[in-house]
Z-matrix of the N, CA and C atoms (Angstrom, degrees):
N
C 1 1.569
C 2 1.544 1 107.17
N 3 1.354 2 117.00 1 83.43
C 4 1.422 3 116.94 2 179.06
C 5 1.526 4 112.24 3 -64.31
N 6 1.368 5 114.24 4 132.95
C 7 1.433 6 119.05 5 177.32
C 8 1.478 7 114.74 6 89.77
N 9 1.358 8 117.23 7 -4.29
C 10 1.512 9 118.14 8 179.68
C 11 1.495 10 110.73 9 -69.89
N 12 1.278 11 117.01 10 127.98
C 13 1.488 12 122.03 11 -173.61
C 14 1.514 13 112.10 12 -66.82
N 15 1.385 14 117.59 13 -24.87
C 16 1.431 15 115.44 14 -175.85
C 17 1.483 16 111.03 15 -87.99
N 18 1.304 17 119.51 16 -6.70
C 19 1.468 18 120.52 17 -176.35
C 20 1.590 19 109.86 18 -87.57
N 21 1.250 20 114.75 19 120.00
C 22 1.513 21 120.93 20 -173.83
C 23 1.525 22 109.30 21 -113.83
N 24 1.365 23 121.90 22 -13.83
C 25 1.379 24 122.25 23 179.46
C 26 1.522 25 111.79 24 -143.82
N 27 1.322 26 119.06 25 147.16
C 28 1.421 27 119.77 26 -175.97
C 29 1.532 28 106.12 27 -120.53
N 30 1.393 29 109.86 28 163.34
C 31 1.450 30 116.21 29 177.58
C 32 1.540 31 113.59 30 -144.57
N 33 1.277 32 119.23 31 157.69
C 34 1.463 33 122.92 32 178.06
C 35 1.516 34 112.22 33 -118.26
N 36 1.309 35 116.80 34 133.51
C 37 1.422 36 121.05 35 169.52
C 38 1.535 37 109.50 36 -115.12
N 39 1.363 38 116.04 37 131.11
C 40 1.377 39 121.78 38 -177.73
C 41 1.461 40 114.45 39 -153.15
N 42 1.355 41 117.33 40 143.62
C 43 1.426 42 121.34 41 176.12
C 44 1.542 43 107.65 42 -122.79
N 45 1.362 44 114.55 43 8.97
C 46 1.469 45 119.72 44 -174.35
C 47 1.545 46 114.59 45 -66.89
N 48 1.353 47 114.65 46 -22.93
C 49 1.482 48 116.30 47 -175.63
C 50 1.493 49 111.79 48 86.86
N 51 1.321 50 119.24 49 -4.74
C 52 1.487 51 125.27 50 178.91
C 53 1.459 52 106.67 51 -120.80
N 54 1.333 53 119.40 52 74.14
C 55 1.478 54 121.99 53 -165.44
C 56 1.551 55 110.74 54 -73.57
N 57 1.406 56 114.09 55 -25.54
C 58 1.462 57 114.93 56 -173.96
C 59 1.552 58 115.34 57 -66.29
N 60 1.337 59 116.57 58 -27.84
C 61 1.511 60 116.97 59 -179.32
C 62 1.502 61 112.78 60 -68.22
N 63 1.329 62 121.79 61 -46.22
C 64 1.481 63 117.25 62 179.15
C 65 1.497 64 111.71 63 -71.67
N 66 1.351 65 120.33 64 -28.08
C 67 1.472 66 121.81 65 176.12
C 68 1.470 67 111.70 66 -67.31
N 69 1.380 68 115.70 67 -44.86
C 70 1.496 69 118.38 68 175.71
C 71 1.546 70 112.24 69 -60.28
N 72 1.332 71 112.36 70 -38.35
C 73 1.551 72 111.87 71 178.85
C 74 1.507 73 112.34 72 -67.28
N 75 1.293 74 112.49 73 -44.52
C 76 1.491 75 116.31 74 -179.47
C 77 1.544 76 115.14 75 -63.82
N 78 1.412 77 113.90 76 -36.32
C 79 1.502 78 114.71 77 179.18
C 80 1.477 79 112.88 78 -79.58
N 81 1.416 80 117.34 79 -3.63
C 82 1.493 81 116.37 80 175.58
C 83 1.506 82 113.68 81 -101.99
N 84 1.354 83 122.81 82 7.11
C 85 1.405 84 123.21 83 -179.30
C 86 1.497 85 111.22 84 -69.45
N 87 1.357 86 119.85 85 159.86
C 88 1.422 87 126.59 86 -178.38
C 89 1.505 88 107.24 87 -122.18
N 90 1.305 89 122.52 88 132.68
C 91 1.534 90 123.88 89 -10.75
C 92 1.533 91 108.52 90 -68.14
N 93 1.316 92 118.44 91 152.52
C 94 1.436 93 123.71 92 -176.27
C 95 1.486 94 112.75 93 -69.80
N 96 1.325 95 118.45 94 146.51
C 97 1.456 96 120.68 95 173.43
C 98 1.581 97 107.99 96 -145.82
N 99 1.359 98 115.09 97 157.00
C 100 1.486 99 115.53 98 -177.79
C 101 1.579 100 110.19 99 -62.81
N 102 1.269 101 115.48 100 145.75
C 103 1.519 102 120.75 101 -178.87
C 104 1.537 103 106.63 102 -132.62
N 105 1.447 104 114.36 103 143.91
C 106 1.456 105 119.63 104 173.91
C 107 1.494 106 109.26 105 -136.87
N 108 1.225 107 115.63 106 160.80
C 109 1.511 108 122.88 107 176.11
C 110 1.536 109 112.16 108 -84.49
N 111 1.315 110 117.78 109 94.95
C 112 1.426 111 123.39 110 -168.86
C 113 1.532 112 110.56 111 -73.43
N 114 1.310 113 116.72 112 -30.34
C 115 1.475 114 119.97 113 179.93
C 116 1.530 115 109.18 114 -166.32
N 117 1.314 116 116.00 115 142.06
C 118 1.441 117 127.06 116 173.83
C 119 1.503 118 107.56 117 -146.53
N 120 1.343 119 116.48 118 -154.02
C 121 1.520 120 119.20 119 -175.79
C 122 1.484 121 105.35 120 -76.82
N 123 1.419 122 110.91 121 139.81
C 124 1.493 123 116.70 122 -179.52
C 125 1.569 124 110.45 123 -94.27
N 126 1.269 125 114.89 124 159.20
C 127 1.524 126 119.20 125 172.00
C 128 1.471 127 108.99 126 -64.92
N 129 1.365 128 113.72 127 145.78
C 130 1.446 129 121.57 128 179.66
C 131 1.571 130 114.27 129 70.80
N 132 1.301 131 117.26 130 29.75
C 133 1.438 132 118.55 131 176.93
C 134 1.510 133 106.66 132 -148.05
N 135 1.333 134 119.32 133 153.50
C 136 1.444 135 125.85 134 173.06
C 137 1.502 136 112.34 135 57.15
N 138 1.358 137 118.80 136 18.58
C 139 1.481 138 121.53 137 176.08
C 140 1.520 139 110.36 138 68.53
N 141 1.290 140 121.25 139 21.35
C 142 1.459 141 125.34 140 -175.78
C 143 1.565 142 106.44 141 -67.44
N 144 1.328 143 114.89 142 143.18
C 145 1.551 144 118.18 143 179.50
C 146 1.487 145 107.90 144 -97.79
N 147 1.347 146 116.88 145 167.40
C 148 1.453 147 122.52 146 175.90
C 149 1.608 148 110.72 147 -61.06
N 150 1.266 149 114.08 148 -38.59
C 151 1.487 150 115.05 149 177.95
C 152 1.429 151 112.93 150 -63.36
N 153 1.373 152 118.57 151 -39.50
C 154 1.448 153 119.73 152 -179.80
C 155 1.594 154 110.23 153 -66.33
N 156 1.303 155 114.92 154 -37.35
C 157 1.494 156 119.86 155 179.31
C 158 1.582 157 107.97 156 -63.93
N 159 1.332 158 115.18 157 -42.81
C 160 1.485 159 117.52 158 177.76
C 161 1.454 160 113.57 159 -61.63
N 162 1.400 161 117.45 160 -41.82
C 163 1.393 162 124.61 161 -176.07
C 164 1.519 163 111.20 162 -59.74
N 165 1.406 164 117.98 163 -38.73
C 166 1.450 165 122.13 164 -179.30
C 167 1.509 166 109.78 165 -57.71
N 168 1.351 167 115.10 166 -45.44
C 169 1.472 168 119.66 167 -177.37
C 170 1.441 169 110.33 168 -70.35
N 171 1.291 170 126.73 169 -50.19
C 172 1.392 171 124.93 170 -177.76
C 173 1.479 172 119.19 171 -68.82
N 174 1.417 173 111.62 172 -33.87
C 175 1.460 174 116.60 173 170.72
C 176 1.569 175 110.54 174 -57.79
N 177 1.309 176 112.73 175 -41.87
C 178 1.580 177 116.26 176 -172.88
C 179 1.555 178 106.38 177 -66.26
N 180 1.251 179 121.40 178 -47.98
C 181 1.391 180 122.06 179 -172.14
C 182 1.586 181 112.84 180 -69.57
N 183 1.304 182 112.67 181 -34.44
C 184 1.483 183 121.19 182 178.93
C 185 1.547 184 116.30 183 -84.56
N 186 1.374 185 114.77 184 -7.33
C 187 1.479 186 120.91 185 178.54
C 188 1.504 187 113.24 186 -108.54
N 189 1.289 188 118.87 187 9.67
C 190 1.419 189 124.53 188 174.87
C 191 1.520 190 116.84 189 108.08
N 192 1.394 191 120.45 190 5.11
C 193 1.312 192 125.58 191 168.63
C 194 1.519 193 120.92 192 -75.82
N 195 1.270 194 121.66 193 155.79
C 196 1.412 195 122.08 194 -176.86
C 197 1.482 196 110.80 195 -107.49
N 198 1.347 197 119.05 196 -3.63
C 199 1.452 198 123.54 197 -178.77
C 200 1.545 199 115.16 198 178.79
N 201 1.273 200 112.50 199 168.97
C 202 1.456 201 120.42 200 -171.40
C 203 1.575 202 109.99 201 -147.29
N 204 1.276 203 118.58 202 125.55
C 205 1.466 204 124.94 203 178.22
C 206 1.498 205 108.73 204 -88.42
N 207 1.262 206 119.49 205 117.16
C 208 1.493 207 124.68 206 179.30
C 209 1.564 208 111.37 207 -92.51
N 210 1.260 209 115.47 208 136.13
C 211 1.439 210 121.02 209 -179.48
C 212 1.561 211 114.65 210 -126.08
N 213 1.300 212 115.82 211 144.15
C 214 1.506 213 120.78 212 176.95
C 215 1.496 214 106.37 213 -129.11
N 216 1.348 215 118.40 214 124.45
C 217 1.413 216 121.91 215 -167.76
C 218 1.480 217 115.87 216 -58.35
N 219 1.333 218 120.88 217 -55.03
C 220 1.454 219 119.20 218 176.28
C 221 1.551 220 119.70 219 -61.16
N 222 1.341 221 112.47 220 -19.67
C 223 1.508 222 116.01 221 179.27
C 224 1.529 223 106.13 222 -82.51
N 225 1.287 224 124.31 223 -44.56
C 226 1.491 225 121.25 224 177.66
C 227 1.497 226 111.80 225 -64.88
N 228 1.320 227 119.82 226 -24.59
C 229 1.486 228 120.77 227 -177.62
C 230 1.527 229 107.12 228 -100.66
N 231 1.341 230 121.02 229 -2.22
C 232 1.507 231 125.00 230 -174.30
C 233 1.503 232 110.30 231 43.78
N 234 1.377 233 114.12 232 41.28
C 235 1.521 234 122.85 233 171.39
C 236 1.503 235 114.63 234 82.95
N 237 1.393 236 116.19 235 3.27
C 238 1.454 237 116.50 236 -178.82
C 239 1.521 238 116.99 237 -100.62
N 240 1.395 239 116.89 238 -6.08
C 241 1.459 240 119.16 239 -179.96
C 242 1.568 241 104.79 240 -90.53
N 243 1.299 242 112.62 241 69.56
C 244 1.486 243 120.33 242 -175.51
C 245 1.470 244 114.69 243 -70.97
N 246 1.345 245 120.06 244 -25.39
C 247 1.408 246 123.45 245 177.98
C 248 1.465 247 113.15 246 -86.94
N 249 1.326 248 117.84 247 -0.34
C 250 1.485 249 121.78 248 -171.23
C 251 1.599 250 111.05 249 -119.75
N 252 1.337 251 115.53 250 -36.41
C 253 1.437 252 119.97 251 -168.27
C 254 1.613 253 104.06 252 -102.62
N 255 1.379 254 110.04 253 151.71
C 256 1.465 255 116.25 254 175.01
C 257 1.550 256 111.95 255 -81.56
N 258 1.384 257 119.57 256 -6.89
C 259 1.425 258 129.06 257 -179.24
C 260 1.414 259 110.54 258 -140.29
N 261 1.320 260 118.56 259 149.59
C 262 1.482 261 121.68 260 175.15
C 263 1.554 262 109.57 261 -116.22
N 264 1.321 263 121.13 262 -0.64
C 265 1.435 264 125.84 263 -171.66
C 266 1.537 265 105.12 264 -89.25
N 267 1.329 266 118.27 265 84.53
C 268 1.440 267 121.62 266 -173.10
C 269 1.577 268 112.14 267 -72.47
N 270 1.330 269 110.73 268 -34.12
C 271 1.514 270 115.19 269 -179.41
C 272 1.553 271 108.60 270 -67.46
N 273 1.265 272 115.88 271 -37.47
C 274 1.469 273 121.90 272 -179.52
C 275 1.555 274 112.95 273 -71.35
N 276 1.343 275 116.59 274 -11.02
C 277 1.428 276 124.24 275 179.07
C 278 1.528 277 111.18 276 -92.36
N 279 1.306 278 118.80 277 -12.90
C 280 1.484 279 119.50 278 -174.59
C 281 1.568 280 113.87 279 -58.47
N 282 1.318 281 111.13 280 -29.95
C 283 1.531 282 118.06 281 176.11
C 284 1.531 283 113.11 282 -115.66
N 285 1.441 284 110.40 283 33.50
C 286 1.474 285 116.36 284 -179.62
C 287 1.476 286 111.02 285 -69.84
N 288 1.368 287 113.07 286 169.27
C 289 1.434 288 120.72 287 179.43
C 290 1.522 289 113.92 288 -54.75
N 291 1.307 290 117.29 289 -43.41
C 292 1.430 291 121.32 290 -178.78
C 293 1.506 292 111.14 291 -62.75
N 294 1.280 293 120.63 292 -41.03
C 295 1.426 294 122.18 293 173.59
C 296 1.448 295 118.32 294 -66.15
N 297 1.313 296 116.28 295 -35.98
C 298 1.477 297 121.70 296 175.73
C 299 1.488 298 109.18 297 -68.36
N 300 1.395 299 117.72 298 -40.40
C 301 1.435 300 118.35 299 179.56
C 302 1.506 301 111.22 300 -62.78
N 303 1.400 302 118.62 301 -43.04
C 304 1.409 303 119.32 302 176.55
C 305 1.572 304 114.25 303 -58.37
N 306 1.394 305 115.46 304 -31.24
C 307 1.437 306 115.94 305 177.63
C 308 1.564 307 108.38 306 -66.87
N 309 1.346 308 116.45 307 -41.99
C 310 1.506 309 118.37 308 176.63
C 311 1.560 310 113.14 309 -61.07
N 312 1.336 311 113.72 310 -38.71
C 313 1.449 312 120.17 311 176.55
C 314 1.503 313 111.69 312 -61.92
N 315 1.298 314 117.32 313 -46.80
C 316 1.477 315 119.01 314 174.88
C 317 1.500 316 113.22 315 -59.96
N 318 1.286 317 116.55 316 -46.39
C 319 1.439 318 121.62 317 -174.46
C 320 1.515 319 111.03 318 -60.69
N 321 1.359 320 113.16 319 -40.77
C 322 1.469 321 119.87 320 177.74
C 323 1.521 322 114.12 321 -60.23
N 324 1.341 323 114.99 322 -54.40
C 325 1.467 324 118.19 323 -178.34
C 326 1.520 325 116.64 324 -71.11
N 327 1.354 326 112.85 325 -30.46
C 328 1.561 327 116.42 326 172.37
C 329 1.504 328 113.10 327 -68.43
N 330 1.335 329 117.88 328 -18.72
C 331 1.445 330 120.10 329 -179.36
C 332 1.525 331 111.51 330 -85.68
N 333 1.346 332 118.03 331 -5.22
C 334 1.442 333 127.12 332 177.08
C 335 1.499 334 113.49 333 -126.70
N 336 1.370 335 117.07 334 172.45
C 337 1.452 336 120.26 335 -178.33
C 338 1.563 337 106.48 336 -87.17
N 339 1.387 338 114.84 337 70.11
C 340 1.413 339 120.75 338 -175.78
C 341 1.494 340 114.17 339 -62.52
N 342 1.344 341 119.00 340 -31.78
C 343 1.450 342 121.74 341 -178.01
C 344 1.517 343 115.65 342 -73.78
N 345 1.394 344 114.68 343 -1.94
C 346 1.425 345 119.46 344 175.47
C 347 1.569 346 111.72 345 -104.84
N 348 1.337 347 116.86 346 4.00
C 349 1.463 348 122.98 347 -175.34
C 350 1.613 349 111.14 348 -69.92
N 351 1.316 350 113.84 349 134.57
C 352 1.497 351 120.17 350 178.06
C 353 1.546 352 101.81 351 -118.93
N 354 1.338 353 117.73 352 133.65
C 355 1.536 354 117.09 353 170.61
C 356 1.510 355 116.98 354 -60.48
N 357 1.311 356 111.86 355 135.28
C 358 1.448 357 122.40 356 -179.58
C 359 1.551 358 108.89 357 -79.73
N 360 1.398 359 118.53 358 66.27
C 361 1.434 360 120.68 359 -175.32
C 362 1.483 361 116.56 360 -69.68
N 363 1.331 362 112.89 361 -24.08
C 364 1.492 363 116.21 362 -175.87
C 365 1.508 364 111.00 363 -103.92
N 366 1.331 365 117.00 364 8.96
C 367 1.471 366 123.47 365 176.52
C 368 1.573 367 109.04 366 54.02
N 369 1.353 368 112.10 367 47.48
C 370 1.514 369 116.44 368 172.41
C 371 1.572 370 110.31 369 -87.26
N 372 1.303 371 115.93 370 -19.10
C 373 1.475 372 119.07 371 179.25
C 374 1.544 373 109.69 372 -101.06
N 375 1.409 374 114.56 373 -53.85
C 376 1.431 375 116.54 374 177.41
C 377 1.552 376 105.40 375 -97.96
N 378 1.300 377 119.81 376 100.09
C 379 1.400 378 124.50 377 -166.71
C 380 1.571 379 111.77 378 -95.55
N 381 1.249 380 120.60 379 -13.64
C 382 1.464 381 123.32 380 177.10
C 383 1.469 382 113.81 381 -159.37
N 384 1.393 383 111.74 382 151.75
C 385 1.524 384 116.23 383 -179.27
C 386 1.438 385 112.62 384 87.15
N 387 1.247 386 118.24 385 10.57
C 388 1.548 387 119.32 386 -177.49
C 389 1.503 388 117.15 387 -84.86
N 390 1.393 389 114.51 388 5.42
C 391 1.483 390 115.26 389 175.17
C 392 1.477 391 113.69 390 81.94
N 393 1.400 392 110.84 391 -156.25
C 394 1.574 393 117.07 392 -175.01
C 395 1.518 394 104.90 393 -114.46
N 396 1.321 395 115.39 394 127.50
C 397 1.390 396 122.45 395 173.15
C 398 1.622 397 109.49 396 -62.87
N 399 1.341 398 114.70 397 134.86
C 400 1.376 399 119.34 398 -176.81
C 401 1.504 400 114.29 399 90.69
N 402 1.307 401 117.99 400 -5.95
C 403 1.496 402 121.74 401 176.34
C 404 1.472 403 110.52 402 -113.77
N 405 1.336 404 116.00 403 165.05
C 406 1.443 405 126.09 404 -174.02
C 407 1.544 406 110.62 405 -70.50
N 408 1.364 407 119.28 406 -14.06
C 409 1.441 408 119.21 407 -178.44
C 410 1.491 409 110.96 408 -92.45
N 411 1.353 410 120.13 409 5.87
C 412 1.485 411 119.90 410 -172.47
C 413 1.577 412 109.16 411 -70.78
N 414 1.293 413 118.14 412 132.75
C 415 1.455 414 125.46 413 178.96
C 416 1.535 415 105.73 414 -93.39
N 417 1.334 416 116.18 415 116.77
C 418 1.521 417 119.03 416 176.66
C 419 1.515 418 107.69 417 -95.35
N 420 1.286 419 116.30 418 144.31
C 421 1.446 420 126.56 419 -179.39
C 422 1.563 421 109.87 420 -138.07
N 423 1.335 422 111.05 421 154.41
C 424 1.463 423 117.65 422 177.65
C 425 1.538 424 106.58 423 -147.29
N 426 1.359 425 116.75 424 154.52
C 427 1.422 426 121.85 425 176.78
C 428 1.491 427 110.41 426 -124.20
N 429 1.262 428 120.78 427 148.00
C 430 1.461 429 126.94 428 -178.56
C 431 1.583 430 105.58 429 -82.48
N 432 1.389 431 115.07 430 132.32
C 433 1.417 432 123.20 431 179.63
C 434 1.530 433 111.47 432 -66.38
N 435 1.413 434 117.67 433 -21.92
C 436 1.428 435 120.72 434 178.22
C 437 1.494 436 111.92 435 -85.87
N 438 1.315 437 117.91 436 5.34
C 439 1.489 438 121.19 437 178.71
C 440 1.467 439 114.75 438 81.20
N 441 1.315 440 119.93 439 5.28
C 442 1.516 441 120.72 440 -170.55
C 443 1.451 442 115.61 441 -78.08
N 444 1.431 443 117.43 442 -47.09
C 445 1.438 444 119.78 443 -177.00
C 446 1.499 445 115.34 444 -142.77
N 447 1.335 446 114.44 445 162.15
C 448 1.447 447 124.36 446 165.06
C 449 1.518 448 105.93 447 -122.50
N 450 1.344 449 119.71 448 135.26
C 451 1.376 450 126.10 449 -178.10
C 452 1.542 451 108.84 450 -131.01
N 453 1.398 452 113.57 451 127.51
C 454 1.476 453 116.17 452 179.20
C 455 1.565 454 108.59 453 -133.19
N 456 1.265 455 113.09 454 139.28
C 457 1.502 456 119.97 455 179.90
C 458 1.527 457 105.89 456 -111.46
N 459 1.363 458 113.53 457 125.17
C 460 1.484 459 121.95 458 -178.97
C 461 1.530 460 104.37 459 -108.96
N 462 1.298 461 117.98 460 114.21
C 463 1.555 462 119.68 461 176.24
C 464 1.530 463 109.17 462 -65.65
N 465 1.252 464 120.99 463 -29.36
C 466 1.467 465 124.18 464 179.85
C 467 1.501 466 109.01 465 -136.13
N 468 1.324 467 116.44 466 150.54
C 469 1.443 468 122.29 467 -176.25
C 470 1.579 469 107.40 468 -69.00
N 471 1.323 470 114.59 469 130.32
C 472 1.452 471 124.56 470 172.10
C 473 1.444 472 113.25 471 -166.41
N 474 1.322 473 119.85 472 163.14
C 475 1.500 474 126.04 473 177.41
C 476 1.483 475 106.11 474 -73.83
N 477 1.257 476 121.00 475 130.80
C 478 1.447 477 124.63 476 173.73
C 479 1.500 478 107.76 477 -125.02
N 480 1.349 479 113.97 478 154.70
C 481 1.502 480 122.76 479 172.27
C 482 1.477 481 111.71 480 -108.25
N 483 1.315 482 113.25 481 138.28
C 484 1.495 483 120.79 482 -171.19
C 485 1.523 484 107.10 483 -134.56
N 486 1.358 485 113.13 484 139.13
C 487 1.493 486 120.51 485 170.15
C 488 1.501 487 108.66 486 -106.33
N 489 1.323 488 118.67 487 129.39
C 490 1.449 489 122.25 488 177.67
C 491 1.510 490 115.19 489 -93.86
N 492 1.368 491 117.85 490 16.76
C 493 1.433 492 118.51 491 -173.20
C 494 1.544 493 112.16 492 -71.67
N 495 1.362 494 118.16 493 -13.60
C 496 1.502 495 117.58 494 178.49
C 497 1.507 496 110.65 495 -82.54
N 498 1.325 497 118.27 496 -8.23
C 499 1.451 498 121.49 497 -179.86
C 500 1.479 499 112.51 498 -86.19
N 501 1.328 500 120.50 499 148.10
C 502 1.463 501 122.46 500 176.63
C 503 1.467 502 111.64 501 -80.46
N 504 1.306 503 115.83 502 154.01
C 505 1.489 504 120.22 503 -179.21
C 506 1.513 505 109.81 504 80.78
N 507 1.396 506 111.94 505 -179.91
C 508 1.410 507 120.16 506 -170.38
C 509 1.576 508 111.35 507 -103.57
N 510 1.353 509 116.00 508 -5.69
C 511 1.485 510 118.27 509 -175.55
C 512 1.575 511 109.63 510 -131.58
N 513 1.297 512 117.71 511 142.19
C 514 1.469 513 120.52 512 169.28
C 515 1.515 514 109.47 513 -126.00
N 516 1.377 515 113.14 514 151.14
C 517 1.456 516 123.31 515 172.60
C 518 1.564 517 107.96 516 -103.38
N 519 1.286 518 112.69 517 130.69
C 520 1.500 519 121.47 518 -176.11
C 521 1.556 520 111.90 519 -105.94
N 522 1.255 521 115.79 520 136.73
C 523 1.476 522 122.59 521 178.82
C 524 1.503 523 111.61 522 -135.29
N 525 1.306 524 114.48 523 146.83
C 526 1.499 525 118.44 524 161.65
C 527 1.538 526 107.00 525 -105.06
N 528 1.335 527 109.65 526 137.86
C 529 1.512 528 116.12 527 179.41
C 530 1.487 529 105.46 528 -121.81
N 531 1.338 530 115.72 529 129.87
C 532 1.468 531 121.76 530 179.58
C 533 1.517 532 107.10 531 -89.09
N 534 1.319 533 122.23 532 107.72
C 535 1.418 534 124.78 533 179.61
C 536 1.528 535 115.94 534 -63.43
N 537 1.315 536 118.66 535 -18.00
C 538 1.474 537 123.27 536 -179.11
C 539 1.520 538 112.35 537 -91.94
N 540 1.368 539 118.99 538 -18.74
C 541 1.450 540 120.32 539 178.02
C 542 1.556 541 112.58 540 -122.87
N 543 1.267 542 118.22 541 -17.39
C 544 1.404 543 119.65 542 179.33
C 545 1.571 544 111.85 543 83.39
N 546 1.299 545 115.26 544 13.01
C 547 1.491 546 118.87 545 -172.89
C 548 1.590 547 104.10 546 -95.38
N 549 1.357 548 113.37 547 137.52
C 550 1.481 549 121.92 548 176.51
C 551 1.583 550 107.21 549 -109.07
N 552 1.389 551 111.85 550 136.91
C 553 1.445 552 117.86 551 -179.32
C 554 1.542 553 105.28 552 -121.79
N 555 1.361 554 118.05 553 120.34
C 556 1.444 555 117.38 554 179.31
C 557 1.608 556 110.95 555 -76.44
N 558 1.293 557 110.69 556 136.90
C 559 1.512 558 119.69 557 -177.58
C 560 1.515 559 107.46 558 -92.44
N 561 1.312 560 114.70 559 -51.45
C 562 1.520 561 119.65 560 -178.35
C 563 1.452 562 110.63 561 152.67
N 564 1.323 563 119.16 562 -176.78
C 565 1.491 564 127.35 563 -178.61
C 566 1.561 565 103.76 564 -104.53
N 567 1.279 566 113.36 565 141.41
C 568 1.525 567 119.35 566 -179.83
C 569 1.614 568 107.90 567 -144.50
N 570 1.304 569 112.27 568 156.16
C 571 1.525 570 113.67 569 173.16
C 572 1.529 571 110.31 570 -69.63
N 573 1.293 572 114.74 571 149.83
C 574 1.447 573 122.35 572 177.87
C 575 1.528 574 114.10 573 -78.30
N 576 1.328 575 116.35 574 -8.41
C 577 1.426 576 122.16 575 -178.96
C 578 1.502 577 106.04 576 -84.63
N 579 1.444 578 108.64 577 151.96
C 580 1.545 579 115.24 578 178.39
C 581 1.497 580 114.02 579 70.10
N 582 1.359 581 112.05 580 -164.21
C 583 1.450 582 117.65 581 177.34
C 584 1.553 583 110.84 582 -123.96
N 585 1.339 584 113.48 583 161.23
C 586 1.513 585 117.58 584 -177.98
C 587 1.524 586 107.27 585 -148.32
N 588 1.330 587 110.65 586 145.42
C 589 1.466 588 119.27 587 179.27
C 590 1.578 589 110.60 588 -91.85
N 591 1.356 590 113.43 589 140.89
C 592 1.466 591 118.78 590 177.42
C 593 1.508 592 105.42 591 -131.19
N 594 1.348 593 115.85 592 142.48
C 595 1.424 594 123.88 593 178.87
C 596 1.589 595 108.25 594 -130.28
N 597 1.280 596 120.02 595 123.79
C 598 1.450 597 122.14 596 176.66
C 599 1.432 598 113.65 597 -56.34
N 600 1.384 599 116.70 598 153.12
C 601 1.493 600 120.48 599 -174.65
C 602 1.590 601 108.94 600 -81.97
N 603 1.291 602 123.07 601 1.51
C 604 1.425 603 121.48 602 -179.11
C 605 1.494 604 109.10 603 -167.20
N 606 1.296 605 115.37 604 -174.06
C 607 1.414 606 123.66 605 -177.19
C 608 1.545 607 111.87 606 -81.55
N 609 1.312 608 118.62 607 175.26
C 610 1.460 609 122.03 608 176.67
C 611 1.519 610 110.71 609 82.93
N 612 1.297 611 119.57 610 -167.99
C 613 1.440 612 125.55 611 -169.29
C 614 1.537 613 106.86 612 -91.22
N 615 1.335 614 115.57 613 149.18
C 616 1.421 615 122.95 614 -175.34
C 617 1.488 616 112.04 615 -143.60
N 618 1.350 617 119.14 616 158.25
C 619 1.466 618 123.84 617 173.72
C 620 1.525 619 104.44 618 -119.25
N 621 1.421 620 114.88 619 128.02
C 622 1.427 621 116.23 620 168.52
C 623 1.497 622 109.61 621 -97.45
N 624 1.264 623 121.97 622 135.24
C 625 1.380 624 125.83 623 174.18
C 626 1.480 625 111.78 624 -126.17
N 627 1.388 626 114.65 625 125.96
C 628 1.440 627 122.50 626 179.69
C 629 1.510 628 107.26 627 -118.56
N 630 1.363 629 116.52 628 125.94
C 631 1.430 630 123.06 629 -175.87
C 632 1.462 631 111.50 630 -118.36
N 633 1.344 632 118.67 631 138.12
C 634 1.469 633 121.01 632 170.55
C 635 1.513 634 104.41 633 -67.96
N 636 1.317 635 115.39 634 133.78
C 637 1.483 636 121.48 635 177.97
C 638 1.558 637 112.37 636 -68.55
N 639 1.300 638 116.92 637 -14.50
C 640 1.561 639 116.58 638 177.33
C 641 1.419 640 111.09 639 -71.94
N 642 1.335 641 120.73 640 -10.94
C 643 1.513 642 121.21 641 -177.98
C 644 1.559 643 111.80 642 -101.38
N 645 1.263 644 118.80 643 -6.45
C 646 1.511 645 121.08 644 170.39
C 647 1.502 646 110.87 645 52.52
N 648 1.314 647 119.97 646 44.90
C 649 1.486 648 123.73 647 178.67
C 650 1.509 649 112.13 648 -69.89
N 651 1.261 650 119.98 649 150.79
C 652 1.459 651 124.98 650 174.35
C 653 1.607 652 106.00 651 -79.32
N 654 1.307 653 115.62 652 173.31
C 655 1.407 654 115.07 653 177.58
C 656 1.534 655 112.76 654 -58.91
N 657 1.316 656 118.91 655 145.64
C 658 1.477 657 122.48 656 -178.96
C 659 1.561 658 111.85 657 -53.21
N 660 1.360 659 114.14 658 132.46
C 661 1.448 660 120.35 659 -174.48
C 662 1.517 661 115.26 660 91.76
N 663 1.340 662 117.39 661 -13.63
C 664 1.472 663 119.33 662 178.18
C 665 1.446 664 113.08 663 -92.22
N 666 1.358 665 115.63 664 160.45
C 667 1.462 666 119.08 665 -179.61
C 668 1.564 667 109.22 666 -92.48
């Protein structure tokens, strides 16, 4: 209901697998209002992979959303949605890969000023290697308005080019964060001026975290 005076929060529902597009659209409406991903594809249905589940969540937070509701098919059906889910063992899914990945997701963003993130719509931070908009290979990025961090999610491993000019101070610390394990690997310290190429240390999806050293953050995912 656009323009409804009683509506103070917005949400997006999508099963397209390209969650960043509707989130970007919803976060751009006027007057602006908070938006979250209320529902997308669940774990153990439609042949979805763990990487696709992770992409839904990271795309949401880095495209202007403030949250993402995660679903697991046998859990929401308590084992009775037999014609819909690939598994009926809902108790066995309580510690499933999707749930663990969401834990790593929360730990990463809670270790940074996630509430200050602004989508990098004009590619001023992630300047190269971001893939094709509208496709599943698209790398979403956001920068913090307080100059603390730049965070980019890469659905597939590739070399990307990043500008650190949105960060405060003259030096940034770079990290790779593995969204499937929650492990952070320090890349090194670099000047915030100019652009720099970064290549993930392995295949699969990765998260690049660039922090202004003036904020003295712990490793991504740490308290």
